[in-house]
NULOSE-555326 format. One record per residue (C-alpha): residue number from 1; residue in one letter; x, y, z. Coordinates in Angstrom, 3 decimals, decimal comma. Layout:
N
   seq   type         c1         c2         c3
   NUM      A          X          Y          Z
...
% end
This chain:
96
   seq   type         c1         c2         c3
     1      M    -78,309     18,478     14,940
     2      N    -75,704     19,679     12,560
     3      R    -72,268     18,997     13,418
     4      K    -69,296     19,654     11,331
     5      G    -65,996     18,659     12,075
     6      F    -64,252     15,019     10,949
     7      T    -64,791     11,614     12,632
     8      L    -62,304      9,885     14,501
     9      L    -62,289      7,015     11,652
    10      E    -61,663      9,849      9,217
    11      V    -58,508     11,267     11,238
    12      V    -56,971      8,118     11,502
    13      I    -57,432      7,009      8,134
    14      A    -55,780     10,024      6,795
    15      T    -52,753      9,656      9,603
    16      L    -52,056      6,802      8,162
    17      I    -52,467      7,810      4,765
    18      L    -50,049     10,157      5,531
    19      A    -47,601      8,527      7,317
    20      V    -47,553      5,835      4,411
    21      S    -46,725      8,303      1,941
    22      L    -43,853      9,979      4,030
    23      S    -42,573      6,423      4,597
    24      V    -42,354      6,307      0,676
    25      I    -40,741      9,555      0,224
    26      L    -37,997      9,253      3,390
    27      K    -37,471      5,769      1,631
    28      I    -36,344      7,390     -1,836
    29      Y    -34,524      9,961      0,163
    30      T    -32,286      7,833      1,744
    31      N    -31,633      5,721     -1,721
    32      Y    -30,617      8,762     -3,082
    33      I    -28,129     10,035     -0,864
    34      R    -26,958      6,923     -0,429
    35      N    -25,857      6,738     -4,081
    36      Y    -24,775     10,085     -4,654
    37      G    -21,408      9,216     -2,933
    38      S    -20,616      6,787     -5,128
    39      L    -21,707      7,872     -8,228
    40      A    -20,146     11,358     -7,494
    41      K    -17,189      9,816     -7,311
    42      D    -17,204      7,402    -10,342
    43      I    -18,144     11,167    -12,179
    44      K    -14,709     12,459    -10,459
    45      A    -12,759      9,618    -12,186
    46      I    -14,542      9,995    -15,747
    47      Q    -13,429     13,546    -15,516
    48      K    -10,142     12,690    -14,645
    49      V     -9,686     10,176    -17,692
    50      K    -11,245     12,932    -20,067
    51      R     -8,350     15,278    -19,331
    52      Y     -5,757     12,540    -20,026
    53      I     -7,644     11,365    -23,697
    54      Y     -8,086     14,770    -24,594
    55      D     -4,590     16,097    -22,797
    56      I     -6,358     18,813    -21,407
    57      K     -4,141     21,173    -18,750
    58      E     -6,000     22,757    -15,805
    59      E     -4,512     25,383    -13,891
    60      F     -2,209     24,579    -11,087
    61      K     -3,772     20,739    -11,993
    62      E     -0,908     18,442    -13,734
    63      I     -3,015     15,586    -16,409
    64      P     -4,041     12,687    -14,169
    65      A     -1,958      9,209    -14,071
    66      V     -3,964      7,139    -16,062
    67      K     -3,072      3,353    -17,488
    68      E     -3,867      2,058    -20,117
    69      K     -4,623     -1,936    -21,136
    70      Y     -5,541     -3,575    -24,146
    71      E     -7,288     -6,925    -23,981
    72      D     -7,850     -8,909    -27,577
    73      T    -11,090    -10,283    -27,840
    74      Q    -12,703    -12,402    -29,928
    75      Y    -12,938    -11,608    -34,196
    76      G     -9,601     -9,191    -33,999
    77      V    -11,174     -6,667    -32,405
    78      K     -9,384     -4,962    -29,418
    79      K    -10,347     -3,446    -26,020
    80      K     -8,532     -0,447    -24,678
    81      I     -9,358      0,048    -21,197
    82      Y     -7,827      2,857    -18,734
    83      I     -7,427      2,190    -15,457
    84      Y     -7,462      5,375    -12,825
    85      N     -6,359      4,220     -9,221
    86      G     -6,234      1,070     -9,610
    87      N    -10,121      0,894    -11,170
    88      P    -11,102      0,789    -14,847
    89      V    -13,113      3,798    -15,571
    90      I    -13,893      3,642    -19,266
    91      F    -13,010      1,070    -22,084
    92      Y    -13,864      0,761    -25,800
    93      Y    -13,610     -1,056    -28,581
    94      E    -11,535     -0,778    -31,367
    95      T    -10,986     -2,932    -34,650
    96      R     -7,204     -3,499    -36,535
% end
């Protein structure tokens, strides 16, 4: 007898492999979608602070309102912080 086709065990194993791989792909995709919103907001804030730092004026837009704050650290180094919408966005260290 020459039977062609798959056994029930082969079909169940293939379905199991497909289900596991699809669940992994779905988990990766949902993490990407969840993080995209916060990352996009952070990128926009960084772009606005850079427009302020470099005094870039866009058409029909004002330079965004950004506050600067300094903190003293050890060894005579100052930390300069740019604040946009109440959140620190960019900071760097400078020596006196």
